[in-house]
Biotite code that builds the C-alpha atoms (Angstrom):
import biotite.structure as struc

atoms = struc.array([
    struc.Atom([-95.752, 45.031, 137.418], chain_id="A", res_id=1, res_name="MET", atom_name="CA", element="C"),
    struc.Atom([-95.483, 46.451, 140.937], chain_id="A", res_id=2, res_name="ASN", atom_name="CA", element="C"),
    struc.Atom([-93.570, 49.821, 140.998], chain_id="A", res_id=3, res_name="ASP", atom_name="CA", element="C"),
    struc.Atom([-92.559, 49.053, 144.693], chain_id="A", res_id=4, res_name="ARG", atom_name="CA", element="C"),
    struc.Atom([-90.636, 46.250, 143.474], chain_id="A", res_id=5, res_name="LEU", atom_name="CA", element="C"),
    struc.Atom([-89.105, 48.165, 140.471], chain_id="A", res_id=6, res_name="ASN", atom_name="CA", element="C"),
    struc.Atom([-86.911, 50.197, 142.879], chain_id="A", res_id=7, res_name="ARG", atom_name="CA", element="C"),
    struc.Atom([-87.396, 47.813, 146.112], chain_id="A", res_id=8, res_name="VAL", atom_name="CA", element="C"),
    struc.Atom([-84.301, 49.156, 147.883], chain_id="A", res_id=9, res_name="VAL", atom_name="CA", element="C"),
    struc.Atom([-85.682, 52.801, 147.580], chain_id="A", res_id=10, res_name="TRP", atom_name="CA", element="C"),
    struc.Atom([-89.372, 51.309, 148.423], chain_id="A", res_id=11, res_name="SER", atom_name="CA", element="C"),
    struc.Atom([-88.099, 50.211, 151.670], chain_id="A", res_id=12, res_name="ALA", atom_name="CA", element="C"),
    struc.Atom([-85.664, 53.350, 152.454], chain_id="A", res_id=13, res_name="LEU", atom_name="CA", element="C"),
    struc.Atom([-88.515, 55.879, 151.881], chain_id="A", res_id=14, res_name="SER", atom_name="CA", element="C"),
    struc.Atom([-91.176, 53.722, 153.840], chain_id="A", res_id=15, res_name="SER", atom_name="CA", element="C"),
    struc.Atom([-90.994, 51.190, 156.732], chain_id="A", res_id=16, res_name="ARG", atom_name="CA", element="C"),
    struc.Atom([-87.324, 51.572, 156.968], chain_id="A", res_id=17, res_name="GLN", atom_name="CA", element="C"),
    struc.Atom([-86.704, 55.171, 156.760], chain_id="A", res_id=18, res_name="SER", atom_name="CA", element="C"),
    struc.Atom([-86.057, 55.461, 160.649], chain_id="A", res_id=19, res_name="ARG", atom_name="CA", element="C"),
    struc.Atom([-82.730, 53.608, 159.959], chain_id="A", res_id=20, res_name="ILE", atom_name="CA", element="C"),
    struc.Atom([-81.735, 55.856, 156.824], chain_id="A", res_id=21, res_name="SER", atom_name="CA", element="C"),
    struc.Atom([-80.562, 58.987, 155.833], chain_id="A", res_id=22, res_name="LYS", atom_name="CA", element="C"),
    struc.Atom([-81.170, 61.037, 152.970], chain_id="A", res_id=23, res_name="GLY", atom_name="CA", element="C"),
    struc.Atom([-83.911, 62.979, 151.664], chain_id="A", res_id=24, res_name="GLY", atom_name="CA", element="C"),
    struc.Atom([-86.769, 62.621, 149.157], chain_id="A", res_id=25, res_name="SER", atom_name="CA", element="C"),
    struc.Atom([-84.375, 62.115, 145.936], chain_id="A", res_id=26, res_name="LEU", atom_name="CA", element="C"),
    struc.Atom([-81.941, 59.605, 147.535], chain_id="A", res_id=27, res_name="ALA", atom_name="CA", element="C"),
    struc.Atom([-81.714, 57.461, 150.908], chain_id="A", res_id=28, res_name="ARG", atom_name="CA", element="C"),
    struc.Atom([-79.393, 54.804, 152.247], chain_id="A", res_id=29, res_name="ARG", atom_name="CA", element="C"),
    struc.Atom([-79.196, 52.837, 155.058], chain_id="A", res_id=30, res_name="PHE", atom_name="CA", element="C"),
    struc.Atom([-76.862, 53.546, 158.186], chain_id="A", res_id=31, res_name="ASP", atom_name="CA", element="C"),
    struc.Atom([-73.677, 52.358, 156.384], chain_id="A", res_id=32, res_name="PRO", atom_name="CA", element="C"),
    struc.Atom([-73.001, 50.433, 160.002], chain_id="A", res_id=33, res_name="GLU", atom_name="CA", element="C"),
    struc.Atom([-76.279, 48.237, 159.467], chain_id="A", res_id=34, res_name="ILE", atom_name="CA", element="C"),
    struc.Atom([-76.280, 47.701, 155.713], chain_id="A", res_id=35, res_name="SER", atom_name="CA", element="C"),
    struc.Atom([-74.654, 49.022, 152.762], chain_id="A", res_id=36, res_name="PRO", atom_name="CA", element="C"),
    struc.Atom([-77.525, 49.515, 150.483], chain_id="A", res_id=37, res_name="PHE", atom_name="CA", element="C"),
    struc.Atom([-78.913, 52.863, 148.913], chain_id="A", res_id=38, res_name="ALA", atom_name="CA", element="C"),
    struc.Atom([-80.961, 54.072, 146.129], chain_id="A", res_id=39, res_name="ALA", atom_name="CA", element="C"),
    struc.Atom([-82.110, 56.869, 144.539], chain_id="A", res_id=40, res_name="SER", atom_name="CA", element="C"),
    struc.Atom([-85.832, 57.657, 143.792], chain_id="A", res_id=41, res_name="LYS", atom_name="CA", element="C"),
    struc.Atom([-85.626, 57.571, 140.097], chain_id="A", res_id=42, res_name="ASP", atom_name="CA", element="C"),
    struc.Atom([-82.910, 57.966, 137.429], chain_id="A", res_id=43, res_name="ASN", atom_name="CA", element="C"),
    struc.Atom([-83.228, 61.780, 136.987], chain_id="A", res_id=44, res_name="SER", atom_name="CA", element="C"),
    struc.Atom([-80.138, 64.074, 137.477], chain_id="A", res_id=45, res_name="ALA", atom_name="CA", element="C"),
    struc.Atom([-81.281, 65.414, 140.358], chain_id="A", res_id=46, res_name="ALA", atom_name="CA", element="C"),
    struc.Atom([-81.856, 62.200, 142.028], chain_id="A", res_id=47, res_name="ALA", atom_name="CA", element="C"),
    struc.Atom([-78.414, 60.695, 140.823], chain_id="A", res_id=48, res_name="LEU", atom_name="CA", element="C"),
    struc.Atom([-76.862, 64.087, 142.396], chain_id="A", res_id=49, res_name="ASN", atom_name="CA", element="C"),
    struc.Atom([-78.626, 63.352, 145.577], chain_id="A", res_id=50, res_name="ALA", atom_name="CA", element="C"),
    struc.Atom([-77.256, 59.663, 145.841], chain_id="A", res_id=51, res_name="LEU", atom_name="CA", element="C"),
    struc.Atom([-73.981, 60.791, 145.080], chain_id="A", res_id=52, res_name="ALA", atom_name="CA", element="C"),
    struc.Atom([-73.713, 63.373, 147.646], chain_id="A", res_id=53, res_name="ALA", atom_name="CA", element="C"),
    struc.Atom([-74.673, 60.458, 150.331], chain_id="A", res_id=54, res_name="LEU", atom_name="CA", element="C"),
    struc.Atom([-71.289, 58.731, 149.223], chain_id="A", res_id=55, res_name="ILE", atom_name="CA", element="C"),
    struc.Atom([-68.069, 60.185, 150.455], chain_id="A", res_id=56, res_name="GLY", atom_name="CA", element="C"),
    struc.Atom([-64.777, 59.701, 149.257], chain_id="A", res_id=57, res_name="ARG", atom_name="CA", element="C"),
    struc.Atom([-62.560, 56.623, 150.729], chain_id="A", res_id=58, res_name="ASN", atom_name="CA", element="C"),
    struc.Atom([-65.856, 55.655, 152.286], chain_id="A", res_id=59, res_name="GLU", atom_name="CA", element="C"),
    struc.Atom([-66.923, 51.577, 151.986], chain_id="A", res_id=60, res_name="THR", atom_name="CA", element="C"),
    struc.Atom([-68.778, 51.242, 148.547], chain_id="A", res_id=61, res_name="PRO", atom_name="CA", element="C"),
    struc.Atom([-72.663, 51.037, 148.567], chain_id="A", res_id=62, res_name="VAL", atom_name="CA", element="C"),
    struc.Atom([-74.611, 48.639, 146.688], chain_id="A", res_id=63, res_name="PHE", atom_name="CA", element="C"),
    struc.Atom([-77.554, 49.368, 144.327], chain_id="A", res_id=64, res_name="LEU", atom_name="CA", element="C"),
    struc.Atom([-80.073, 47.146, 143.482], chain_id="A", res_id=65, res_name="LEU", atom_name="CA", element="C"),
    struc.Atom([-83.235, 47.764, 141.498], chain_id="A", res_id=66, res_name="GLN", atom_name="CA", element="C"),
    struc.Atom([-85.116, 46.269, 138.434], chain_id="A", res_id=67, res_name="ALA", atom_name="CA", element="C"),
    struc.Atom([-84.930, 49.461, 136.481], chain_id="A", res_id=68, res_name="GLU", atom_name="CA", element="C"),
    struc.Atom([-81.521, 49.942, 134.873], chain_id="A", res_id=69, res_name="GLN", atom_name="CA", element="C"),
    struc.Atom([-78.695, 51.436, 136.879], chain_id="A", res_id=70, res_name="ILE", atom_name="CA", element="C"),
    struc.Atom([-77.489, 54.954, 135.845], chain_id="A", res_id=71, res_name="LEU", atom_name="CA", element="C"),
    struc.Atom([-74.688, 56.757, 137.522], chain_id="A", res_id=72, res_name="LEU", atom_name="CA", element="C"),
    struc.Atom([-73.599, 60.645, 137.614], chain_id="A", res_id=73, res_name="PRO", atom_name="CA", element="C"),
    struc.Atom([-69.981, 61.280, 136.506], chain_id="A", res_id=74, res_name="ASP", atom_name="CA", element="C"),
    struc.Atom([-69.169, 61.659, 140.457], chain_id="A", res_id=75, res_name="THR", atom_name="CA", element="C"),
    struc.Atom([-70.018, 57.893, 140.887], chain_id="A", res_id=76, res_name="LEU", atom_name="CA", element="C"),
    struc.Atom([-68.106, 54.589, 139.413], chain_id="A", res_id=77, res_name="VAL", atom_name="CA", element="C"),
    struc.Atom([-69.112, 51.223, 139.659], chain_id="A", res_id=78, res_name="ALA", atom_name="CA", element="C"),
    struc.Atom([-66.668, 48.945, 140.986], chain_id="A", res_id=79, res_name="GLU", atom_name="CA", element="C"),
    struc.Atom([-68.438, 45.581, 140.241], chain_id="A", res_id=80, res_name="LYS", atom_name="CA", element="C"),
    struc.Atom([-71.842, 44.925, 138.614], chain_id="A", res_id=81, res_name="THR", atom_name="CA", element="C"),
    struc.Atom([-73.872, 41.874, 138.443], chain_id="A", res_id=82, res_name="ALA", atom_name="CA", element="C"),
    struc.Atom([-77.285, 40.513, 136.948], chain_id="A", res_id=83, res_name="LEU", atom_name="CA", element="C"),
    struc.Atom([-79.884, 38.854, 139.898], chain_id="A", res_id=84, res_name="GLY", atom_name="CA", element="C"),
    struc.Atom([-83.474, 37.844, 140.001], chain_id="A", res_id=85, res_name="VAL", atom_name="CA", element="C"),
    struc.Atom([-86.195, 38.954, 142.505], chain_id="A", res_id=86, res_name="LEU", atom_name="CA", element="C"),
    struc.Atom([-88.509, 36.067, 143.322], chain_id="A", res_id=87, res_name="MET", atom_name="CA", element="C"),
    struc.Atom([-91.795, 36.317, 145.184], chain_id="A", res_id=88, res_name="THR", atom_name="CA", element="C"),
    struc.Atom([-93.481, 33.555, 146.729], chain_id="A", res_id=89, res_name="GLU", atom_name="CA", element="C"),
    struc.Atom([-96.460, 32.199, 144.426], chain_id="A", res_id=90, res_name="ARG", atom_name="CA", element="C"),
    struc.Atom([-97.371, 29.029, 146.703], chain_id="A", res_id=91, res_name="ILE", atom_name="CA", element="C"),
    struc.Atom([-97.567, 29.147, 150.307], chain_id="A", res_id=92, res_name="ALA", atom_name="CA", element="C"),
    struc.Atom([-95.683, 25.817, 151.494], chain_id="A", res_id=93, res_name="LYS", atom_name="CA", element="C"),
    struc.Atom([-95.601, 24.118, 154.708], chain_id="A", res_id=94, res_name="THR", atom_name="CA", element="C"),
    struc.Atom([-92.278, 22.896, 156.110], chain_id="A", res_id=95, res_name="ALA", atom_name="CA", element="C"),
    struc.Atom([-91.795, 18.917, 156.327], chain_id="A", res_id=96, res_name="LYS", atom_name="CA", element="C"),
    struc.Atom([-91.550, 17.784, 159.881], chain_id="A", res_id=97, res_name="SER", atom_name="CA", element="C"),
    struc.Atom([-87.860, 17.825, 161.143], chain_id="A", res_id=98, res_name="HIS", atom_name="CA", element="C"),
    struc.Atom([-85.804, 17.106, 163.958], chain_id="A", res_id=99, res_name="GLU", atom_name="CA", element="C"),
    struc.Atom([-83.905, 20.174, 164.580], chain_id="A", res_id=100, res_name="PHE", atom_name="CA", element="C"),
    struc.Atom([-85.177, 23.082, 166.327], chain_id="A", res_id=101, res_name="GLU", atom_name="CA", element="C"),
    struc.Atom([-85.656, 26.647, 164.908], chain_id="A", res_id=102, res_name="ILE", atom_name="CA", element="C"),
    struc.Atom([-85.171, 29.445, 167.550], chain_id="A", res_id=103, res_name="SER", atom_name="CA", element="C"),
    struc.Atom([-85.300, 33.250, 167.439], chain_id="A", res_id=104, res_name="VAL", atom_name="CA", element="C"),
    struc.Atom([-81.519, 34.721, 167.504], chain_id="A", res_id=105, res_name="LEU", atom_name="CA", element="C"),
    struc.Atom([-80.455, 37.241, 170.028], chain_id="A", res_id=106, res_name="SER", atom_name="CA", element="C"),
    struc.Atom([-77.684, 39.957, 170.741], chain_id="A", res_id=107, res_name="ASP", atom_name="CA", element="C"),
    struc.Atom([-75.670, 37.059, 172.207], chain_id="A", res_id=108, res_name="ASP", atom_name="CA", element="C"),
    struc.Atom([-75.622, 35.188, 168.891], chain_id="A", res_id=109, res_name="ASP", atom_name="CA", element="C"),
    struc.Atom([-74.098, 38.036, 166.950], chain_id="A", res_id=110, res_name="VAL", atom_name="CA", element="C"),
    struc.Atom([-70.615, 36.664, 167.062], chain_id="A", res_id=111, res_name="PRO", atom_name="CA", element="C"),
    struc.Atom([-71.398, 33.237, 165.796], chain_id="A", res_id=112, res_name="GLU", atom_name="CA", element="C"),
    struc.Atom([-73.856, 35.136, 163.168], chain_id="A", res_id=113, res_name="MET", atom_name="CA", element="C"),
    struc.Atom([-70.969, 37.242, 161.748], chain_id="A", res_id=114, res_name="LEU", atom_name="CA", element="C"),
    struc.Atom([-68.594, 34.244, 161.793], chain_id="A", res_id=115, res_name="ALA", atom_name="CA", element="C"),
    struc.Atom([-70.862, 32.010, 159.800], chain_id="A", res_id=116, res_name="LEU", atom_name="CA", element="C"),
    struc.Atom([-71.741, 34.973, 157.473], chain_id="A", res_id=117, res_name="ALA", atom_name="CA", element="C"),
    struc.Atom([-67.999, 35.614, 156.857], chain_id="A", res_id=118, res_name="GLU", atom_name="CA", element="C"),
    struc.Atom([-67.668, 31.759, 156.143], chain_id="A", res_id=119, res_name="LEU", atom_name="CA", element="C"),
    struc.Atom([-70.302, 31.241, 153.998], chain_id="A", res_id=120, res_name="THR", atom_name="CA", element="C"),
    struc.Atom([-70.724, 34.781, 152.026], chain_id="A", res_id=121, res_name="LYS", atom_name="CA", element="C"),
    struc.Atom([-74.703, 35.208, 152.043], chain_id="A", res_id=122, res_name="PRO", atom_name="CA", element="C"),
    struc.Atom([-74.309, 38.855, 150.884], chain_id="A", res_id=123, res_name="GLY", atom_name="CA", element="C"),
    struc.Atom([-73.425, 42.097, 153.042], chain_id="A", res_id=124, res_name="PRO", atom_name="CA", element="C"),
    struc.Atom([-73.401, 41.394, 156.921], chain_id="A", res_id=125, res_name="PHE", atom_name="CA", element="C"),
    struc.Atom([-72.639, 43.439, 159.840], chain_id="A", res_id=126, res_name="THR", atom_name="CA", element="C"),
    struc.Atom([-72.996, 43.190, 163.679], chain_id="A", res_id=127, res_name="SER", atom_name="CA", element="C"),
    struc.Atom([-75.889, 45.399, 163.038], chain_id="A", res_id=128, res_name="ARG", atom_name="CA", element="C"),
    struc.Atom([-77.508, 43.588, 160.346], chain_id="A", res_id=129, res_name="THR", atom_name="CA", element="C"),
    struc.Atom([-80.375, 41.868, 162.545], chain_id="A", res_id=130, res_name="PRO", atom_name="CA", element="C"),
    struc.Atom([-81.367, 45.288, 163.487], chain_id="A", res_id=131, res_name="GLU", atom_name="CA", element="C"),
    struc.Atom([-83.501, 44.994, 160.007], chain_id="A", res_id=132, res_name="LEU", atom_name="CA", element="C"),
    struc.Atom([-85.614, 42.120, 160.804], chain_id="A", res_id=133, res_name="GLY", atom_name="CA", element="C"),
    struc.Atom([-85.824, 39.009, 162.950], chain_id="A", res_id=134, res_name="THR", atom_name="CA", element="C"),
    struc.Atom([-83.349, 36.335, 162.305], chain_id="A", res_id=135, res_name="PHE", atom_name="CA", element="C"),
    struc.Atom([-83.559, 32.705, 162.994], chain_id="A", res_id=136, res_name="LEU", atom_name="CA", element="C"),
    struc.Atom([-81.120, 29.937, 163.363], chain_id="A", res_id=137, res_name="GLY", atom_name="CA", element="C"),
    struc.Atom([-80.605, 26.302, 164.007], chain_id="A", res_id=138, res_name="VAL", atom_name="CA", element="C"),
    struc.Atom([-77.983, 25.169, 166.509], chain_id="A", res_id=139, res_name="LYS", atom_name="CA", element="C"),
    struc.Atom([-76.412, 21.854, 166.538], chain_id="A", res_id=140, res_name="LEU", atom_name="CA", element="C"),
    struc.Atom([-73.621, 20.356, 168.288], chain_id="A", res_id=141, res_name="ASP", atom_name="CA", element="C"),
    struc.Atom([-73.489, 23.447, 170.392], chain_id="A", res_id=142, res_name="GLY", atom_name="CA", element="C"),
    struc.Atom([-72.814, 25.994, 167.569], chain_id="A", res_id=143, res_name="ARG", atom_name="CA", element="C"),
    struc.Atom([-74.892, 27.992, 165.135], chain_id="A", res_id=144, res_name="LEU", atom_name="CA", element="C"),
    struc.Atom([-75.487, 25.481, 161.975], chain_id="A", res_id=145, res_name="ALA", atom_name="CA", element="C"),
    struc.Atom([-77.535, 27.821, 159.792], chain_id="A", res_id=146, res_name="ALA", atom_name="CA", element="C"),
    struc.Atom([-79.409, 31.095, 159.993], chain_id="A", res_id=147, res_name="MET", atom_name="CA", element="C"),
    struc.Atom([-81.648, 33.388, 157.803], chain_id="A", res_id=148, res_name="GLY", atom_name="CA", element="C"),
    struc.Atom([-83.610, 36.326, 158.550], chain_id="A", res_id=149, res_name="GLY", atom_name="CA", element="C"),
    struc.Atom([-85.439, 39.499, 157.105], chain_id="A", res_id=150, res_name="THR", atom_name="CA", element="C"),
    struc.Atom([-83.726, 42.537, 155.200], chain_id="A", res_id=151, res_name="ARG", atom_name="CA", element="C"),
    struc.Atom([-85.945, 45.026, 152.920], chain_id="A", res_id=152, res_name="LEU", atom_name="CA", element="C"),
    struc.Atom([-89.212, 45.858, 154.496], chain_id="A", res_id=153, res_name="ASN", atom_name="CA", element="C"),
    struc.Atom([-91.653, 47.808, 152.400], chain_id="A", res_id=154, res_name="LEU", atom_name="CA", element="C"),
    struc.Atom([-95.416, 48.103, 152.343], chain_id="A", res_id=155, res_name="GLU", atom_name="CA", element="C"),
    struc.Atom([-96.975, 44.949, 151.292], chain_id="A", res_id=156, res_name="GLY", atom_name="CA", element="C"),
    struc.Atom([-93.487, 42.806, 151.097], chain_id="A", res_id=157, res_name="TYR", atom_name="CA", element="C"),
    struc.Atom([-90.852, 41.643, 153.440], chain_id="A", res_id=158, res_name="THR", atom_name="CA", element="C"),
    struc.Atom([-87.534, 40.314, 152.013], chain_id="A", res_id=159, res_name="GLU", atom_name="CA", element="C"),
    struc.Atom([-86.240, 36.839, 153.118], chain_id="A", res_id=160, res_name="ILE", atom_name="CA", element="C"),
    struc.Atom([-82.090, 37.380, 153.297], chain_id="A", res_id=161, res_name="SER", atom_name="CA", element="C"),
    struc.Atom([-79.190, 36.158, 155.022], chain_id="A", res_id=162, res_name="GLY", atom_name="CA", element="C"),
    struc.Atom([-79.489, 32.240, 154.453], chain_id="A", res_id=163, res_name="LEU", atom_name="CA", element="C"),
    struc.Atom([-76.667, 30.451, 155.001], chain_id="A", res_id=164, res_name="CYS", atom_name="CA", element="C"),
    struc.Atom([-75.431, 27.215, 156.319], chain_id="A", res_id=165, res_name="THR", atom_name="CA", element="C"),
    struc.Atom([-72.075, 25.689, 157.660], chain_id="A", res_id=166, res_name="HIS", atom_name="CA", element="C"),
    struc.Atom([-70.473, 23.774, 155.435], chain_id="A", res_id=167, res_name="PRO", atom_name="CA", element="C"),
    struc.Atom([-70.500, 21.113, 158.097], chain_id="A", res_id=168, res_name="ASP", atom_name="CA", element="C"),
    struc.Atom([-74.188, 20.692, 158.276], chain_id="A", res_id=169, res_name="TYR", atom_name="CA", element="C"),
    struc.Atom([-75.114, 21.238, 154.540], chain_id="A", res_id=170, res_name="GLN", atom_name="CA", element="C"),
    struc.Atom([-77.580, 18.731, 152.662], chain_id="A", res_id=171, res_name="GLY", atom_name="CA", element="C"),
    struc.Atom([-79.573, 18.461, 156.050], chain_id="A", res_id=172, res_name="ARG", atom_name="CA", element="C"),
    struc.Atom([-82.660, 20.576, 154.533], chain_id="A", res_id=173, res_name="GLY", atom_name="CA", element="C"),
    struc.Atom([-81.752, 23.635, 157.371], chain_id="A", res_id=174, res_name="LEU", atom_name="CA", element="C"),
    struc.Atom([-81.733, 26.466, 155.004], chain_id="A", res_id=175, res_name="ALA", atom_name="CA", element="C"),
    struc.Atom([-85.125, 25.144, 153.184], chain_id="A", res_id=176, res_name="SER", atom_name="CA", element="C"),
    struc.Atom([-86.740, 24.769, 156.751], chain_id="A", res_id=177, res_name="ALA", atom_name="CA", element="C"),
    struc.Atom([-85.662, 28.306, 157.689], chain_id="A", res_id=178, res_name="LEU", atom_name="CA", element="C"),
    struc.Atom([-86.970, 29.937, 154.485], chain_id="A", res_id=179, res_name="THR", atom_name="CA", element="C"),
    struc.Atom([-90.349, 28.420, 154.849], chain_id="A", res_id=180, res_name="LEU", atom_name="CA", element="C"),
    struc.Atom([-90.455, 29.290, 158.562], chain_id="A", res_id=181, res_name="GLN", atom_name="CA", element="C"),
    struc.Atom([-89.449, 33.095, 157.729], chain_id="A", res_id=182, res_name="ILE", atom_name="CA", element="C"),
    struc.Atom([-91.965, 33.109, 154.864], chain_id="A", res_id=183, res_name="ALA", atom_name="CA", element="C"),
    struc.Atom([-94.873, 31.778, 156.815], chain_id="A", res_id=184, res_name="ALA", atom_name="CA", element="C"),
    struc.Atom([-94.024, 34.351, 159.774], chain_id="A", res_id=185, res_name="ASP", atom_name="CA", element="C"),
    struc.Atom([-94.016, 37.243, 157.011], chain_id="A", res_id=186, res_name="ILE", atom_name="CA", element="C"),
    struc.Atom([-97.412, 35.997, 155.680], chain_id="A", res_id=187, res_name="ARG", atom_name="CA", element="C"),
    struc.Atom([-98.509, 36.075, 159.184], chain_id="A", res_id=188, res_name="GLY", atom_name="CA", element="C"),
    struc.Atom([-98.149, 39.536, 159.419], chain_id="A", res_id=189, res_name="ARG", atom_name="CA", element="C"),
    struc.Atom([-99.942, 40.387, 156.161], chain_id="A", res_id=190, res_name="GLY", atom_name="CA", element="C"),
    struc.Atom([-96.837, 40.747, 153.615], chain_id="A", res_id=191, res_name="ASP", atom_name="CA", element="C"),
    struc.Atom([-95.610, 38.704, 150.754], chain_id="A", res_id=192, res_name="THR", atom_name="CA", element="C"),
    struc.Atom([-92.246, 37.016, 150.859], chain_id="A", res_id=193, res_name="PRO", atom_name="CA", element="C"),
    struc.Atom([-89.624, 37.697, 148.195], chain_id="A", res_id=194, res_name="PHE", atom_name="CA", element="C"),
    struc.Atom([-86.127, 37.319, 147.913], chain_id="A", res_id=195, res_name="LEU", atom_name="CA", element="C"),
    struc.Atom([-83.004, 37.851, 145.674], chain_id="A", res_id=196, res_name="HIS", atom_name="CA", element="C"),
    struc.Atom([-80.541, 35.367, 144.123], chain_id="A", res_id=197, res_name="ALA", atom_name="CA", element="C"),
    struc.Atom([-77.659, 36.186, 141.402], chain_id="A", res_id=198, res_name="TYR", atom_name="CA", element="C"),
    struc.Atom([-78.975, 35.198, 138.101], chain_id="A", res_id=199, res_name="ALA", atom_name="CA", element="C"),
    struc.Atom([-76.334, 32.565, 137.622], chain_id="A", res_id=200, res_name="ASP", atom_name="CA", element="C"),
    struc.Atom([-77.029, 30.768, 140.757], chain_id="A", res_id=201, res_name="ASN", atom_name="CA", element="C"),
    struc.Atom([-79.156, 28.020, 139.036], chain_id="A", res_id=202, res_name="HIS", atom_name="CA", element="C"),
    struc.Atom([-78.904, 25.861, 142.217], chain_id="A", res_id=203, res_name="GLY", atom_name="CA", element="C"),
    struc.Atom([-80.492, 28.562, 144.612], chain_id="A", res_id=204, res_name="ALA", atom_name="CA", element="C"),
    struc.Atom([-82.946, 29.415, 141.938], chain_id="A", res_id=205, res_name="ILE", atom_name="CA", element="C"),
    struc.Atom([-83.993, 25.797, 141.607], chain_id="A", res_id=206, res_name="ALA", atom_name="CA", element="C"),
    struc.Atom([-84.331, 25.246, 145.477], chain_id="A", res_id=207, res_name="LEU", atom_name="CA", element="C"),
    struc.Atom([-86.528, 28.717, 145.969], chain_id="A", res_id=208, res_name="TYR", atom_name="CA", element="C"),
    struc.Atom([-88.554, 27.341, 142.941], chain_id="A", res_id=209, res_name="ARG", atom_name="CA", element="C"),
    struc.Atom([-89.124, 24.332, 144.755], chain_id="A", res_id=210, res_name="ASN", atom_name="CA", element="C"),
    struc.Atom([-90.387, 25.947, 148.022], chain_id="A", res_id=211, res_name="LEU", atom_name="CA", element="C"),
    struc.Atom([-92.828, 27.984, 146.246], chain_id="A", res_id=212, res_name="GLY", atom_name="CA", element="C"),
    struc.Atom([-91.231, 31.462, 144.720], chain_id="A", res_id=213, res_name="PHE", atom_name="CA", element="C"),
    struc.Atom([-91.219, 32.393, 141.129], chain_id="A", res_id=214, res_name="GLU", atom_name="CA", element="C"),
    struc.Atom([-89.125, 34.906, 139.382], chain_id="A", res_id=215, res_name="ILE", atom_name="CA", element="C"),
    struc.Atom([-90.719, 38.359, 139.511], chain_id="A", res_id=216, res_name="TRP", atom_name="CA", element="C"),
    struc.Atom([-87.893, 40.023, 137.407], chain_id="A", res_id=217, res_name="SER", atom_name="CA", element="C"),
    struc.Atom([-84.343, 40.291, 136.704], chain_id="A", res_id=218, res_name="GLU", atom_name="CA", element="C"),
    struc.Atom([-82.497, 42.844, 138.798], chain_id="A", res_id=219, res_name="VAL", atom_name="CA", element="C"),
    struc.Atom([-79.373, 44.852, 138.282], chain_id="A", res_id=220, res_name="ASN", atom_name="CA", element="C"),
    struc.Atom([-76.689, 45.239, 141.149], chain_id="A", res_id=221, res_name="VAL", atom_name="CA", element="C"),
    struc.Atom([-73.819, 47.342, 141.123], chain_id="A", res_id=222, res_name="ALA", atom_name="CA", element="C"),
    struc.Atom([-71.379, 47.949, 143.900], chain_id="A", res_id=223, res_name="VAL", atom_name="CA", element="C"),
    struc.Atom([-70.657, 51.778, 143.676], chain_id="A", res_id=224, res_name="VAL", atom_name="CA", element="C"),
    struc.Atom([-68.025, 54.238, 145.068], chain_id="A", res_id=225, res_name="SER", atom_name="CA", element="C"),
    struc.Atom([-67.265, 57.857, 144.597], chain_id="A", res_id=226, res_name="ARG", atom_name="CA", element="C"),
    struc.Atom([-64.656, 58.782, 142.297], chain_id="A", res_id=227, res_name="LYS", atom_name="CA", element="C"),
    struc.Atom([-61.325, 60.095, 143.631], chain_id="A", res_id=228, res_name="SER", atom_name="CA", element="C"),
])
């Protein structure tokens, strides 16, 4: 079992993405304007207290995500918990030919990206989320029909995230094509692609399996805030 994936958010925050995070050797979080994810190095009291120190009162809740059990100090409370899965690519698949074009999205596309994320709820997404990695999109009829990009970036692994399709364009294979293209780009950089899904989202898990991904582990998710 790969230790870097056990605490995948910590692995990203303490390595390749440390420049857009704050904290220290025991706990770190992304700049909240970019992403709400945070992590402690382990479940020691010192690390959990360091995590709590990064979360202010009346602040937007942070997201914790890890394969290991999530423990919280007395100063924090979980507003919501869920079970997810972390899936890694096992078979590299090539996208079938398609009539639409996949392009790299830019700052000019951010308003449409925000609107699509608000409509489809692919996960936490802000105007600065694209700073986490390259986002690709499909534009049809003069508007953004689908998008996807990368989020967590750690040694040897890069996460595919933010995949979503406008309801008007679902069923055309846009998300599958984007997933395979992003995965190919990640492999081209020498990393293994991985992604997350909620454990009860059987449709998404089946789709990702069809695209060459397999479940590496269940993961715990918690939305956490500081007690008043």
